[in-house]
C-alpha positions as CSV (number, residue, x, y, z in Angstrom):
1,M,-3.7,-12.3,14.9
2,T,-7.6,-11.6,14.0
3,G,-9.5,-8.5,14.2
4,H,-11.9,-6.2,12.1
5,V,-12.0,-2.6,11.4
6,L,-13.9,0.2,13.3
7,G,-17.6,-0.2,13.1
8,D,-19.8,-3.1,13.1
9,E,-18.5,-6.4,13.6
10,A,-21.3,-8.4,11.5
11,N,-20.4,-5.9,8.5
12,S,-17.2,-4.3,8.6
13,T,-13.7,-5.8,6.9
14,H,-12.5,-8.1,9.3
15,Y,-8.6,-9.0,9.2
16,C,-5.4,-12.1,9.7
17,A,-2.1,-11.7,10.5
18,M,-0.2,-14.8,11.1
19,L,3.2,-14.6,11.7
20,Q,5.9,-17.2,12.4
21,V,9.7,-17.5,12.6
22,K,12.4,-19.7,11.5
23,N,15.0,-19.9,13.7
24,T,18.5,-22.2,12.7
25,D,19.5,-22.6,16.9
26,G,18.0,-20.8,20.3
27,K,14.7,-20.7,21.7
28,V,11.2,-19.1,20.7
29,W,8.0,-18.7,22.5
30,A,5.4,-16.4,22.8
31,S,3.8,-14.3,26.1
32,D,0.6,-12.5,25.7
33,S,1.7,-9.6,22.6
34,V,5.6,-10.0,22.9
35,L,7.6,-12.6,20.9
36,H,11.4,-13.9,22.7
37,L,13.8,-15.2,21.2
38,K,17.2,-16.0,23.6
39,D,20.1,-17.6,22.1
40,V,19.1,-17.4,18.2
41,S,22.3,-16.6,16.4
42,E,19.9,-15.9,12.2
43,A,16.0,-15.3,12.8
44,I,13.7,-15.3,10.0
45,I,10.2,-13.5,10.3
46,Y,7.6,-14.0,8.4
47,L,4.4,-12.3,8.2
48,V,1.6,-12.6,6.2
49,N,-1.9,-10.4,6.6
50,E,-5.0,-11.0,4.7
51,T,-8.6,-8.5,4.8
52,S,-12.1,-10.4,4.2
53,Y,-11.9,-7.3,1.9
54,N,-13.7,-9.0,-1.7
55,G,-14.0,-6.1,-4.2
56,F,-16.5,-2.7,-3.6
57,D,-20.0,-5.4,-4.8
58,K,-18.9,-8.4,-2.1
59,H,-20.6,-7.6,1.9
60,P,-17.1,-8.3,3.7
61,V,-18.7,-10.8,5.9
62,K,-21.7,-12.7,4.3
63,E,-19.5,-12.3,1.3
64,G,-16.4,-11.7,2.8
65,A,-13.3,-13.7,0.9
66,P,-12.0,-16.6,2.9
67,Y,-9.6,-14.6,5.3
68,I,-7.9,-17.4,7.3
69,E,-7.7,-20.0,4.9
70,N,-5.7,-17.6,2.6
71,V,-3.4,-16.8,5.5
72,T,-2.2,-19.6,6.3
73,D,-2.3,-21.0,2.7
74,E,0.4,-18.4,1.7
75,A,2.1,-18.8,5.4
76,W,3.3,-22.0,4.5
77,H,4.2,-21.3,1.4
78,L,6.0,-19.1,1.8
79,A,7.7,-20.2,5.0
80,N,9.7,-23.0,2.4
81,F,10.9,-19.7,1.2
82,T,14.4,-18.6,2.1
83,Y,16.0,-15.0,2.6
84,E,17.6,-14.8,0.2
85,E,14.9,-16.0,-2.1
86,F,13.2,-13.4,-1.3
87,K,15.0,-10.8,-1.4
88,Q,16.4,-11.6,-5.1
89,R,12.1,-11.5,-6.0
90,H,11.6,-8.7,-4.4
91,I,14.4,-6.8,-6.3
92,A,13.1,-8.8,-9.7
93,D,10.0,-7.0,-9.1
94,Y,10.4,-4.0,-8.0
95,K,14.0,-2.9,-10.4
96,K,11.8,-4.0,-13.5
97,L,9.2,-0.9,-12.7
98,F,11.7,0.9,-11.1
99,D,14.6,0.8,-13.4
100,R,13.1,2.1,-16.9
101,V,14.0,5.8,-15.3
102,S,16.6,7.6,-14.4
103,L,17.1,11.6,-13.5
104,N,19.9,13.1,-13.2
105,L,19.8,17.2,-13.0
106,K,22.8,19.0,-13.4
107,G,24.5,19.8,-10.4
108,A,23.4,16.7,-8.5
109,K,26.1,15.7,-5.5
110,F,25.4,13.5,-2.7
111,D,25.9,15.0,0.6
112,A,26.8,12.0,2.5
113,T,27.5,14.7,5.7
114,R,23.3,14.8,6.4
115,P,20.3,12.9,7.1
116,T,17.8,13.0,4.5
117,D,15.8,15.3,7.1
118,K,17.9,18.1,7.5
119,Q,18.7,18.8,3.7
120,L,14.8,19.1,3.6
121,L,14.9,21.4,6.4
122,A,17.5,23.6,4.7
123,Y,15.8,23.4,0.7
124,S,12.6,24.2,2.6
125,D,13.5,26.8,5.2
126,N,16.5,28.4,3.9
127,H,15.5,28.4,-0.3
128,E,19.2,26.0,0.1
129,S,19.4,24.5,-3.8
130,N,20.5,21.0,-3.5
131,P,19.3,19.0,-7.1
132,Y,20.0,15.5,-5.5
133,L,17.4,16.3,-3.1
134,E,14.9,16.5,-6.0
135,Q,16.8,13.4,-7.8
136,L,15.6,11.4,-4.2
137,Y,12.0,12.6,-4.5
138,F,11.3,12.1,-7.9
139,Q,12.8,8.5,-7.2
140,Y,10.8,7.9,-4.2
141,G,7.5,9.0,-5.6
142,R,8.0,6.2,-8.1
143,Y,8.8,3.9,-5.1
144,L,5.2,4.9,-3.4
145,L,3.5,4.4,-5.9
146,I,5.2,1.6,-7.0
147,S,4.5,0.3,-4.0
148,S,0.8,0.8,-3.0
149,S,-0.6,0.5,-6.7
150,R,-0.3,-3.5,-7.5
151,T,-3.8,-4.5,-6.2
152,K,-6.7,-4.7,-8.6
153,G,-9.5,-2.1,-8.3
154,V,-7.5,-0.8,-5.3
155,P,-5.3,1.4,-5.8
156,A,-2.8,4.1,-3.7
157,N,-5.0,6.2,-1.3
158,L,-4.4,9.0,0.9
159,Q,-2.2,7.4,3.6
160,G,-0.9,4.3,1.0
161,L,0.2,1.4,2.7
162,W,1.8,2.7,5.3
163,A,-1.4,3.4,8.1
164,P,0.0,3.8,11.7
165,A,-3.6,2.8,13.3
166,L,-7.7,0.9,12.1
167,R,-8.4,5.1,11.3
168,S,-5.4,5.7,9.0
169,P,-4.9,9.8,9.1
170,W,-7.9,10.8,6.6
171,R,-9.3,7.6,6.9
172,G,-8.1,6.4,4.3
173,N,-11.0,7.5,1.4
174,Y,-9.7,8.7,-2.3
175,T,-10.2,12.3,-2.8
176,I,-11.4,12.1,-6.1
177,N,-11.8,16.0,-7.1
178,I,-7.9,16.4,-6.6
179,N,-5.7,14.0,-3.9
180,L,-6.5,10.8,-6.3
181,E,-4.7,12.7,-9.0
182,E,-2.3,14.2,-7.8
183,N,-1.3,10.3,-7.2
184,Y,-1.1,9.5,-10.5
185,W,0.5,12.7,-12.1
186,P,3.5,10.9,-12.8
187,A,2.5,7.1,-12.9
188,E,2.6,8.4,-17.4
189,I,5.2,10.5,-17.7
190,A,7.8,8.6,-15.0
191,N,7.3,4.9,-16.5
192,L,4.5,3.7,-15.1
193,S,1.9,2.9,-16.9
194,E,0.6,-0.5,-15.1
195,L,0.3,1.4,-12.2
196,V,-3.0,3.0,-13.2
197,A,-4.7,-0.1,-13.3
198,P,-6.5,0.2,-10.0
199,V,-7.9,3.6,-10.9
200,D,-9.7,2.1,-13.7
201,G,-11.4,-0.4,-11.8
202,L,-12.4,1.7,-8.8
203,V,-14.1,4.2,-11.3
204,E,-15.5,1.4,-13.5
205,G,-16.8,0.3,-9.5
206,M,-17.8,3.6,-8.7
207,A,-19.8,3.5,-11.6
208,V,-22.1,1.6,-10.4
209,T,-22.4,2.6,-7.4
210,G,-22.7,5.8,-9.1
211,R,-25.6,4.8,-11.7
212,H,-28.1,4.2,-8.3
213,N,-27.1,7.7,-6.8
214,A,-27.7,10.0,-9.6
215,Q,-31.0,7.9,-10.4
216,H,-32.1,8.1,-6.6
217,F,-30.4,11.5,-5.6
218,Y,-30.8,13.4,-8.7
219,G,-34.0,12.0,-10.4
220,I,-31.1,11.2,-13.8
221,D,-31.6,8.2,-16.1
222,K,-29.1,8.2,-17.7
223,G,-25.2,8.4,-16.7
224,W,-23.6,8.1,-13.2
225,C,-22.4,10.7,-10.8
226,A,-19.7,10.9,-7.7
227,G,-19.3,12.9,-4.4
228,H,-15.1,14.0,-3.9
229,N,-14.0,11.7,-1.9
230,T,-15.2,8.0,-1.9
231,D,-13.9,4.2,-0.7
232,A,-13.2,1.0,-1.7
């Protein structure tokens, strides 16, 4: 599947997604937008995505990354891995960051009788004490940052990785007068220092375009400026 984000096709970021199924038996076929699996006892579904984004200073079409070639190459290589190999690679990569910090609060006890959303309602609406939920949210925040801040120059934005549409909530921007900072407040104190590196890359890029803005909008020849919002 190929397409481009909202806007002019000749000037917007393009994307490609490739899906591959490896089944042990049965039949697999596609019709329109439906993937069919019949009499299949086990199947691994590989999904690979790539975009033409090639950095803040590169035109996404004229100078864009070869996204179709990249996704094809990745799909070909990834199909050589089994589910268990993928799982172990993911766990090893994730745990080397996640396992650095543990939080143990007095009185914390796992409640198997209520789902998390019910515990949240009781915590917020009824002011119920729940140290376990506080522990969970601390680690959940670390999980979100680990998952969303691994790409050079592209830190966690207002939505993170989980966008339900081409135009994500808040346009997936970086609101740099508060929200970007909030995303990264726990990074250093929660022992995830290297995840701040994408922010450094973003700021370095902002400094380049910010020099132009400072000079042409404000008549400032030394230094750079930025507004309250930016994107990659």
